[in-house]
C-alpha positions as CSV (number, residue, x, y, z in Angstrom):
1,M,-12.9,24.8,-9.1
2,E,-13.0,21.6,-11.0
3,D,-14.8,18.8,-9.2
4,I,-12.2,16.0,-8.5
5,G,-14.5,13.9,-6.4
6,A,-13.1,14.8,-3.0
7,T,-15.0,15.3,0.2
8,A,-14.0,18.2,2.3
9,T,-14.8,19.5,5.7
10,N,-13.0,22.7,4.8
11,R,-12.6,23.9,1.2
12,G,-9.6,26.0,2.1
13,V,-7.2,23.6,0.4
14,S,-4.6,25.2,-1.9
15,P,-4.6,24.6,-5.7
16,Q,-1.4,22.7,-5.2
17,G,-3.2,20.2,-2.9
18,W,-6.2,19.8,-5.1
19,R,-4.1,19.3,-8.2
20,K,-2.2,16.5,-6.5
21,L,-5.5,14.9,-5.4
22,A,-6.9,15.2,-8.9
23,R,-3.8,13.9,-10.6
24,D,-3.3,10.9,-8.4
25,S,-6.9,9.9,-7.7
26,G,-7.7,9.8,-11.4
27,G,-10.3,12.5,-11.2
28,A,-12.8,10.2,-9.3
29,A,-16.3,11.6,-10.0
30,N,-19.1,12.1,-7.5
31,G,-22.0,9.7,-8.1
32,P,-23.6,6.5,-7.0
33,E,-20.3,4.8,-6.2
34,R,-19.7,7.1,-3.2
35,D,-20.2,6.3,0.4
36,G,-18.0,3.2,0.4
37,K,-19.7,1.6,-2.6
38,R,-16.9,2.1,-5.1
39,P,-15.3,-1.2,-6.2
40,R,-12.3,-2.0,-4.1
41,S,-10.1,-2.4,-7.2
42,A,-10.7,1.3,-7.8
43,A,-9.7,2.3,-4.3
44,R,-6.1,1.2,-4.2
45,V,-4.9,4.8,-3.7
46,A,-6.5,7.6,-1.7
47,H,-5.5,11.0,-0.3
48,V,-6.1,13.0,2.8
49,V,-5.2,16.6,3.4
50,T,-4.7,17.2,7.1
51,G,-4.4,20.5,9.0
52,P,-1.8,21.5,11.6
53,G,-3.8,20.1,14.4
54,G,-4.4,16.7,12.7
55,E,-7.9,17.6,11.5
56,F,-9.0,16.0,8.2
57,L,-9.6,18.9,5.8
58,A,-10.3,17.0,2.7
59,W,-10.1,13.5,1.3
60,S,-10.5,11.7,-2.1
61,D,-13.7,9.7,-2.7
62,T,-11.6,6.5,-2.9
63,L,-10.8,6.7,0.8
64,S,-14.2,5.6,2.0
65,A,-14.1,2.6,-0.3
66,M,-10.6,1.7,0.7
67,I,-11.4,1.6,4.4
68,G,-15.0,0.4,4.0
69,R,-16.8,3.2,5.6
70,E,-19.5,5.6,4.5
71,T,-18.8,9.3,4.5
72,S,-20.8,9.8,7.7
73,A,-18.6,7.3,9.5
74,M,-15.3,8.6,8.2
75,P,-12.6,9.5,10.8
76,R,-12.2,13.3,11.0
77,T,-8.9,13.6,12.9
78,T,-5.5,11.9,13.0
79,R,-6.4,10.7,16.5
80,S,-9.5,8.8,15.3
81,W,-7.4,7.4,12.4
82,L,-4.9,6.1,14.9
83,E,-7.7,4.2,16.6
84,L,-8.3,2.2,13.4
85,A,-4.6,1.2,13.2
86,H,-3.6,-2.3,14.4
87,P,-2.7,-2.2,18.1
88,E,0.8,-3.5,17.3
89,D,1.4,-0.7,14.7
90,R,-0.4,2.2,16.5
91,R,2.5,3.4,18.5
92,R,4.9,3.5,15.5
93,L,2.4,5.4,13.4
94,R,1.8,7.9,16.2
95,R,5.6,8.3,16.6
96,V,6.1,9.0,12.9
97,A,3.2,11.4,12.8
98,I,4.6,13.4,15.7
99,E,8.1,13.4,14.3
100,T,7.0,14.7,10.9
101,A,5.0,17.5,12.5
102,R,8.0,18.4,14.6
103,T,10.6,18.4,11.8
104,G,8.4,19.4,8.9
105,K,9.9,16.6,6.8
106,G,7.9,14.0,5.0
107,A,7.9,10.3,5.9
108,E,6.8,6.9,4.6
109,L,5.7,3.8,6.5
110,E,3.5,0.7,6.3
111,Y,1.0,-0.5,8.8
112,R,-2.3,-2.4,9.2
113,L,-5.6,-0.6,9.4
114,Q,-9.0,-2.1,10.3
115,R,-11.5,-2.5,7.5
116,G,-14.4,-4.2,9.2
117,P,-14.6,-6.4,12.3
118,R,-12.1,-9.0,11.1
119,D,-10.5,-7.5,8.0
120,W,-7.2,-5.7,8.1
121,L,-5.6,-3.6,5.3
122,R,-1.9,-3.3,4.8
123,L,-1.4,0.4,3.9
124,R,1.6,2.3,2.6
125,H,1.3,5.8,3.9
126,V,3.4,8.7,2.5
127,M,3.2,12.1,4.4
128,E,4.2,15.2,2.5
129,P,4.2,18.8,3.7
130,L,2.3,21.3,1.6
131,V,5.0,24.0,1.7
132,S,2.7,26.7,0.3
133,E,0.2,26.0,3.1
134,Q,2.6,27.0,5.9
135,D,1.3,29.8,8.0
136,A,3.2,32.5,10.0
137,S,3.6,30.2,13.0
138,G,5.3,27.6,10.8
139,A,2.3,25.2,11.1
140,R,1.7,23.2,7.9
141,R,-1.0,21.3,6.1
142,W,-0.1,17.8,5.0
143,L,-0.9,15.7,2.0
144,N,-1.2,12.0,3.0
145,T,-1.1,9.4,0.2
146,L,-2.5,6.0,1.1
147,Q,-1.9,2.9,-1.0
148,D,-3.6,-0.4,-0.3
149,V,-0.8,-3.0,-0.7
150,T,-2.6,-5.9,1.0
151,E,-2.8,-8.1,-2.0
152,A,0.9,-7.5,-2.9
153,K,1.9,-8.4,0.7
154,Q,-0.2,-11.6,0.7
155,A,1.2,-12.6,-2.7
156,G,4.8,-12.2,-1.5
157,P,5.1,-15.4,0.5
158,V,3.5,-17.4,-2.4
159,L,6.6,-17.1,-4.6
160,P,9.1,-18.7,-2.2
161,A,6.6,-21.4,-1.5
162,S,6.1,-22.1,-5.2
163,A,9.8,-22.2,-5.8
164,E,10.3,-24.6,-2.9
165,Q,7.5,-26.8,-4.3
166,Y,9.1,-26.8,-7.7
167,R,12.5,-27.8,-6.3
168,A,11.0,-30.7,-4.5
169,T,9.1,-31.8,-7.6
170,F,12.3,-31.5,-9.7
171,E,14.4,-33.5,-7.3
172,Q,11.9,-36.2,-6.6
173,A,10.7,-36.8,-10.2
174,A,10.9,-40.4,-11.4
175,V,12.3,-39.2,-14.8
176,G,15.5,-37.4,-15.6
177,I,15.2,-33.6,-15.8
178,V,18.0,-31.3,-17.0
179,H,18.3,-27.5,-17.2
180,S,20.8,-26.4,-19.8
181,S,22.1,-23.1,-21.2
182,L,21.6,-22.0,-24.8
183,E,25.1,-23.3,-25.5
184,G,24.1,-26.8,-24.3
185,E,26.0,-26.7,-21.0
186,L,24.2,-28.6,-18.2
187,Q,23.4,-26.2,-15.4
188,L,21.1,-28.3,-13.2
189,V,20.3,-32.0,-13.1
190,N,18.1,-34.1,-10.8
191,R,18.8,-37.3,-9.0
192,A,17.0,-39.5,-11.6
193,F,19.2,-38.1,-14.4
194,C,22.3,-39.0,-12.4
195,L,21.0,-42.6,-12.0
196,M,20.2,-42.8,-15.7
197,T,23.7,-41.6,-16.8
198,G,25.7,-43.2,-14.0
199,Y,27.5,-40.0,-13.3
200,P,27.5,-38.0,-10.1
201,R,25.9,-34.6,-10.0
202,A,29.3,-32.9,-9.6
203,E,30.5,-34.2,-12.9
204,L,27.4,-33.3,-14.9
205,A,26.7,-29.7,-13.7
């Protein structure tokens, strides 16, 4: 089997699961970057294959770098993974995990996960059943895709703040400022421009 840079406690993962891991993890190679030393920029996506009882059967090398843990300190079960979730998100994550196991349907959610004493990741977690891995009792193995969206979430509030700052600068500027269309129609004018022209804003734009 081709080495896709995944660590496994049980190599009994189907080709379907391994192909998914290889395709989405970019074929991460084993080497000196393992044990949590891979650059965080290379660990934005990770995968875990879990068994019917919540045991971790295999995971991509990017997972240890993502959560900042060496292989020896990696969680081995869904229960231990839940312990890393933020206390405010833990119950919701547990509820979704139980529901997916009960219904056999996939799910997606976001939550915070501890990465060090004071560092919290914001993860997007997609749970997908591996249909070919269903046994006679109906129990399934699951492919869990984890995406680190921390930076995207942190950048989100910046845009409204920047827009608000621009509006304040636009309106309080000492010089007249105008936004116009390509046809020359005035679309937005500031207070200084109204004072310069002697026209109220309603008549200009």
